[in-house]
C-alpha positions as a printed Julia matrix, in Angstrom:
73×3 Matrix{Float64}:
 87.48  111.37   72.38
 84.47  113.7    72.45
 84.86  116.5    74.97
 81.87  115.38   77.05
 82.59  111.65   76.84
 83.77  110.18   80.14
 87.29  108.87   80.51
 87.56  105.74   82.68
 90.7   105.0    84.64
 91.94  102.96   87.55
 93.32  105.05   90.39
 95.51  104.21   93.37
 94.29  104.12   96.96
 95.53  107.25   98.72
 96.22  109.19   95.51
 94.83  112.69   94.91
 92.31  111.16   92.49
 91.22  108.68   95.15
 90.74  111.55   97.62
 88.58  113.34   95.05
 86.54  110.16   94.54
 86.09  109.8    98.32
 84.87  113.4    98.47
 82.33  112.67   95.71
 81.12  109.54   97.53
 80.88  111.49  100.78
 78.89  114.31   99.17
 76.49  112.11   97.19
 76.06  108.98   99.32
 76.98  109.7   102.93
 76.21  113.35  103.75
 72.49  113.04  102.85
 72.31  110.3   105.5
 74.34  112.3   108.04
 77.18  109.76  107.82
 80.94  110.31  107.6
 83.7   107.92  106.6
 86.0   106.88  109.42
 89.75  106.66  108.92
 89.46  102.89  109.48
 86.83  102.54  106.74
 88.96  104.44  104.25
 92.12  102.55  105.21
 90.3    99.25  104.63
 89.73  100.23  100.98
 93.34   99.51  100.07
 94.53   96.51   98.09
 93.21   94.08   97.02
 90.31   96.46   96.27
 90.6    98.36   92.99
 89.24  101.86   92.38
 87.88  103.06   89.04
 86.63  106.55   88.23
 84.83  108.26   85.38
 86.23  111.7    84.59
 84.74  114.41   82.36
 86.68  117.57   81.67
 89.21  116.64   84.34
 86.51  116.29   87.03
 85.62  112.95   88.61
 81.91  112.38   88.06
 81.61  108.71   89.02
 83.45  106.1    91.02
 83.34  102.36   91.63
 85.23   99.97   93.88
 85.93   96.46   92.65
 86.21   94.0    95.53
 87.52   90.48   94.88
 85.32   87.73   96.28
 88.25   85.36   96.8
 91.76   84.74   95.5
 90.43   83.43   92.15
 88.01   86.29   91.32
């Protein structure tokens, strides 16, 4: 893999990688709007939601949350 090519991986809710992804989301999406995540909001992101990150050089540079619409999707 090229050194600057992103690596994509699924991470676990509550893991160190998930905490890094939350920090990225906070910095990029919430802080500019003077918003903070609550503990309840972060706790609600557990299963069945799935967390995917893009990592370059060991640093998380992107994150996505996949939320099932129902039991079949």
